[in-house]
C-alpha positions as CSV (number, residue, x, y, z in Angstrom):
1,X,5.5,27.3,-12.0
2,X,6.8,24.0,-13.3
3,X,3.3,22.4,-13.2
4,X,1.8,25.5,-15.0
5,X,4.4,25.1,-17.7
6,X,3.6,21.5,-18.1
7,X,-0.1,22.3,-18.5
8,X,0.6,25.0,-21.0
9,X,3.2,23.1,-22.9
10,X,5.9,25.7,-22.3
11,X,9.0,25.8,-20.1
12,X,9.2,27.0,-16.5
13,X,11.3,30.1,-17.5
14,X,8.7,31.0,-20.1
15,X,6.0,30.9,-17.5
16,X,8.0,33.2,-15.3
17,X,8.5,35.6,-18.2
18,X,4.7,35.7,-18.9
19,X,4.1,36.4,-15.3
20,X,6.7,39.2,-15.2
21,X,5.2,40.7,-18.3
22,X,1.7,40.6,-16.9
23,X,2.8,42.2,-13.6
24,X,4.6,44.9,-15.6
25,X,1.5,45.5,-17.7
26,X,-0.8,45.8,-14.7
27,X,1.7,47.7,-12.6
28,X,1.3,45.5,-9.6
29,X,2.6,42.3,-8.0
30,X,0.2,39.4,-8.7
31,X,1.9,36.5,-6.9
32,X,3.8,36.6,-3.6
33,X,6.7,34.2,-4.2
34,X,9.2,32.6,-1.9
35,X,11.5,29.6,-2.1
36,X,8.9,27.4,-0.4
37,X,5.5,28.6,-1.6
38,X,3.6,31.2,-3.6
39,X,0.2,32.7,-3.2
40,X,-2.0,35.3,-4.9
41,X,-1.7,38.9,-3.7
42,X,-4.9,40.8,-3.0
43,X,-4.7,42.4,-6.5
44,X,-3.8,39.1,-8.0
45,X,-7.0,37.6,-6.5
46,X,-9.1,40.5,-8.0
47,X,-7.6,39.9,-11.4
48,X,-8.1,36.1,-11.2
49,X,-11.7,36.4,-10.1
50,X,-12.5,38.9,-12.8
51,X,-10.9,36.9,-15.7
52,X,-11.4,33.2,-14.8
53,X,-14.9,33.2,-16.2
54,X,-13.9,34.9,-19.4
55,X,-11.0,32.4,-19.9
56,X,-13.5,29.5,-19.3
57,X,-15.8,31.0,-22.0
58,X,-12.9,31.2,-24.4
59,X,-11.9,27.6,-23.7
60,X,-15.5,26.5,-24.2
61,X,-15.9,28.5,-27.5
62,X,-12.7,26.9,-28.9
63,X,-13.8,23.4,-27.9
64,X,-17.2,24.2,-29.3
65,X,-15.6,24.8,-32.7
66,X,-13.8,21.5,-32.5
67,X,-16.9,19.7,-31.4
68,X,-18.8,21.2,-34.4
69,X,-16.3,19.5,-36.5
70,X,-17.5,16.2,-35.1
71,X,-14.8,15.6,-32.4
72,X,-15.2,15.3,-28.6
73,X,-11.6,15.8,-27.4
74,X,-9.5,17.6,-24.9
75,X,-8.9,17.5,-21.2
76,X,-11.6,16.6,-18.7
77,X,-11.1,17.0,-14.9
78,X,-13.4,15.0,-12.7
79,X,-13.6,14.9,-8.9
80,X,-15.7,12.5,-6.8
81,X,-16.0,10.7,-3.5
82,X,-14.1,7.4,-2.9
83,X,-17.3,5.5,-2.1
84,X,-18.8,6.1,-5.6
85,X,-15.6,6.6,-7.5
86,X,-13.4,3.6,-6.9
87,X,-15.8,1.2,-8.6
88,X,-18.6,3.1,-10.4
89,X,-17.4,6.5,-11.4
90,X,-14.1,5.2,-12.6
91,X,-15.8,2.5,-14.8
92,X,-18.0,5.3,-16.3
93,X,-14.9,7.2,-17.1
94,X,-13.3,4.1,-18.8
95,X,-16.5,3.6,-20.8
96,X,-16.6,7.2,-21.9
97,X,-13.0,7.2,-23.0
98,X,-13.7,4.0,-25.0
99,X,-16.3,6.0,-26.9
100,X,-14.1,9.2,-27.1
101,X,-10.5,8.1,-27.2
102,X,-9.3,11.7,-27.8
103,X,-10.5,12.8,-24.3
104,X,-7.8,12.9,-21.6
105,X,-9.3,12.5,-18.1
106,X,-7.9,13.5,-14.7
107,X,-10.0,11.6,-12.1
108,X,-9.4,12.6,-8.5
109,X,-11.1,10.6,-5.7
110,X,-11.2,12.0,-2.2
111,X,-13.8,12.6,0.5
112,X,-13.6,16.3,0.8
113,X,-15.1,19.3,-1.0
114,X,-12.8,21.5,-3.0
115,X,-13.1,24.8,-4.9
116,X,-13.7,23.7,-8.4
117,X,-12.3,26.8,-10.1
118,X,-9.2,27.0,-8.0
119,X,-8.5,23.3,-8.5
120,X,-9.3,23.4,-12.2
121,X,-12.0,20.8,-11.9
122,X,-14.7,20.6,-14.6
123,X,-17.3,18.8,-12.6
124,X,-17.6,16.9,-9.3
125,X,-19.9,14.3,-7.8
126,X,-20.9,15.1,-4.2
127,X,-22.5,13.2,-1.4
128,X,-24.8,15.7,0.2
129,X,-25.9,19.0,-1.2
130,X,-22.9,21.4,-1.8
131,X,-22.9,24.5,0.3
132,X,-21.2,26.8,-2.3
133,X,-23.6,29.2,-3.9
134,X,-21.7,29.9,-7.1
135,X,-22.2,26.4,-8.5
136,X,-24.7,24.7,-10.8
137,X,-26.1,21.8,-8.8
138,X,-28.0,18.8,-10.3
139,X,-29.4,16.1,-8.2
140,X,-28.5,12.6,-9.4
141,X,-30.5,10.5,-6.8
142,X,-30.1,8.9,-3.5
143,X,-27.6,6.2,-2.4
144,X,-29.5,3.6,-0.4
145,X,-28.0,2.5,3.0
146,X,-28.9,-0.9,4.5
147,X,-28.0,-2.9,7.7
148,X,-25.8,-5.9,7.0
149,X,-23.7,-8.4,8.8
150,X,-21.8,-11.6,8.1
151,X,-23.6,-14.9,8.5
152,X,-20.8,-16.0,11.0
153,X,-21.5,-13.0,13.2
154,X,-25.2,-13.6,13.3
155,X,-24.7,-17.3,14.0
156,X,-22.6,-16.4,17.0
157,X,-24.6,-13.4,18.3
158,X,-28.2,-14.0,17.0
159,X,-30.2,-12.2,14.4
160,X,-32.1,-9.0,15.5
161,X,-35.8,-9.3,15.0
162,X,-36.7,-5.7,15.9
163,X,-35.1,-2.3,16.1
164,X,-34.8,-2.6,19.8
165,X,-32.6,-5.7,19.4
166,X,-29.9,-3.6,17.8
167,X,-29.1,-2.2,21.2
168,X,-27.6,-5.6,22.1
169,X,-25.2,-5.5,19.2
170,X,-22.1,-3.5,18.4
171,X,-22.5,-1.3,15.3
172,X,-20.0,-0.6,12.6
173,X,-20.7,2.8,11.0
174,X,-19.4,5.5,8.8
175,X,-18.6,8.8,10.4
176,X,-21.6,10.6,8.9
177,X,-24.3,8.2,10.0
178,X,-24.5,8.8,13.8
179,X,-26.0,12.1,14.9
180,X,-24.4,14.2,17.7
181,X,-27.1,12.7,20.0
182,X,-25.8,9.2,19.3
183,X,-28.7,8.2,17.0
184,X,-29.1,6.6,13.6
185,X,-32.2,7.2,11.4
186,X,-34.0,4.2,10.1
187,X,-36.7,4.4,7.4
188,X,-39.6,2.1,6.8
189,X,-42.4,2.9,4.4
190,X,-41.6,6.5,4.2
191,X,-41.6,6.9,8.0
192,X,-38.3,7.8,9.8
193,X,-37.4,6.8,13.3
194,X,-34.3,7.5,15.3
195,X,-32.8,4.6,17.3
196,X,-29.8,4.7,19.7
197,X,-26.5,3.6,18.3
198,X,-23.6,2.1,20.2
199,X,-20.7,2.0,17.6
200,X,-17.8,-0.3,18.3
201,X,-16.1,1.0,15.1
202,X,-16.5,4.3,13.3
203,X,-14.6,5.0,10.1
204,X,-14.6,7.4,7.2
205,X,-13.2,4.6,4.9
206,X,-15.8,2.4,3.2
207,X,-13.4,-0.4,2.5
208,X,-12.4,-0.5,6.2
209,X,-16.1,-0.7,7.1
210,X,-16.8,-3.6,4.6
211,X,-13.7,-5.4,5.8
212,X,-14.8,-5.3,9.4
213,X,-18.3,-6.5,8.4
214,X,-16.9,-9.4,6.5
215,X,-14.6,-10.2,9.4
216,X,-17.7,-10.6,11.6
217,X,-17.0,-7.8,14.0
218,X,-20.7,-6.6,14.1
219,X,-23.7,-5.3,12.3
220,X,-23.1,-2.3,10.1
221,X,-24.6,0.4,8.0
222,X,-23.4,0.2,4.4
223,X,-24.2,1.9,1.1
224,X,-25.9,-0.8,-1.0
225,X,-23.8,0.0,-4.0
226,X,-20.7,-1.0,-2.1
227,X,-21.8,-4.4,-1.0
228,X,-23.7,-5.8,-4.0
229,X,-21.1,-8.5,-4.6
230,X,-20.9,-9.4,-0.9
231,X,-24.7,-9.8,-0.7
232,X,-24.8,-11.9,-3.9
233,X,-22.0,-14.2,-2.6
234,X,-23.7,-14.2,0.9
235,X,-20.5,-13.0,2.6
236,X,-22.9,-10.4,4.0
237,X,-26.7,-10.6,4.5
238,X,-29.4,-8.1,5.2
239,X,-30.4,-7.4,8.8
240,X,-33.9,-6.0,9.5
241,X,-34.6,-6.0,5.7
242,X,-37.8,-4.1,6.2
243,X,-35.7,-1.1,7.4
244,X,-33.2,1.1,5.6
245,X,-30.8,3.7,7.0
246,X,-31.5,7.2,5.9
247,X,-30.0,7.5,2.4
248,X,-27.4,10.0,1.2
249,X,-28.2,12.3,-1.7
250,X,-25.9,12.4,-4.7
251,X,-25.3,15.7,-6.6
252,X,-23.4,16.8,-9.7
253,X,-21.8,20.2,-9.5
254,X,-19.9,22.4,-12.0
255,X,-19.0,26.0,-12.2
256,X,-21.6,28.3,-13.6
257,X,-19.8,29.5,-16.8
258,X,-21.8,31.0,-19.6
259,X,-20.7,28.2,-21.9
260,X,-20.1,24.6,-20.9
261,X,-17.3,22.9,-22.8
262,X,-18.9,20.3,-25.2
263,X,-16.7,17.5,-23.7
264,X,-18.0,18.3,-20.2
265,X,-21.6,18.4,-21.4
266,X,-21.1,15.1,-23.3
267,X,-19.7,13.5,-20.2
268,X,-22.5,14.8,-18.0
269,X,-25.1,13.4,-20.3
270,X,-23.3,10.1,-20.3
271,X,-22.5,9.9,-16.6
272,X,-25.8,10.8,-15.0
273,X,-27.9,7.9,-16.5
274,X,-25.0,5.5,-16.0
275,X,-24.9,6.4,-12.2
276,X,-28.7,6.1,-12.0
277,X,-28.5,2.6,-13.3
278,X,-26.1,1.5,-10.5
279,X,-27.8,-0.9,-8.1
280,X,-28.3,0.9,-4.9
281,X,-28.9,4.4,-6.4
282,X,-32.5,5.5,-6.7
């Protein structure tokens, strides 16, 4: 209630009164409330699902009028994965706000899918095709994955000359790379080959993975966009440079409303080419 009041610019008691009036008008309880939590009732869910699209259309229409007066302004809620967001998506947001200082952005970075409408998110960048059917999905490109290691590790353990040599090395991998059969997919010239993987470290955090690689703990699979600086400074080097790990696809998703808010549309048009220029994204 307090958070809703903050978003609407009214007090918490005023929110409570609006809700009571709405429940009186509909003749049914819309929220099940307790001292610890609240959730939609079945009838509340029906009303929410039936009206959320209309409310989005009204918001878009109002913003369209403001945009027609030459102003890109208002709130923009963006969601994205940590691997792309910490360095690249965040910088794109900064650059966008420099061009449009009247836009207030809420940027959430986390490695999970969310319900965009329930979370009040305007758009999201996803690694892998989203499964939800009620979204507009646009493909951004692929994030290249390569094999890398520290020069110190290779000096101590030797440099692999073939894919079979990888079996003699401990691998550092992200959680999504190794299949259930314990294989990773390597690509060369459009051909894909599965090779056995023997991870000594598996993590869902890209910074942990890069830290382990720089510490010389093994050979790892890394998204190229995350190790550009390390490669340039030779803190990491390519291993089997003729091979790449199967890339991840990047997608943009947003709710399929009849009208898209001009600020959201403007950001999409700004963000997609900016992401496609990032080294490591094809």
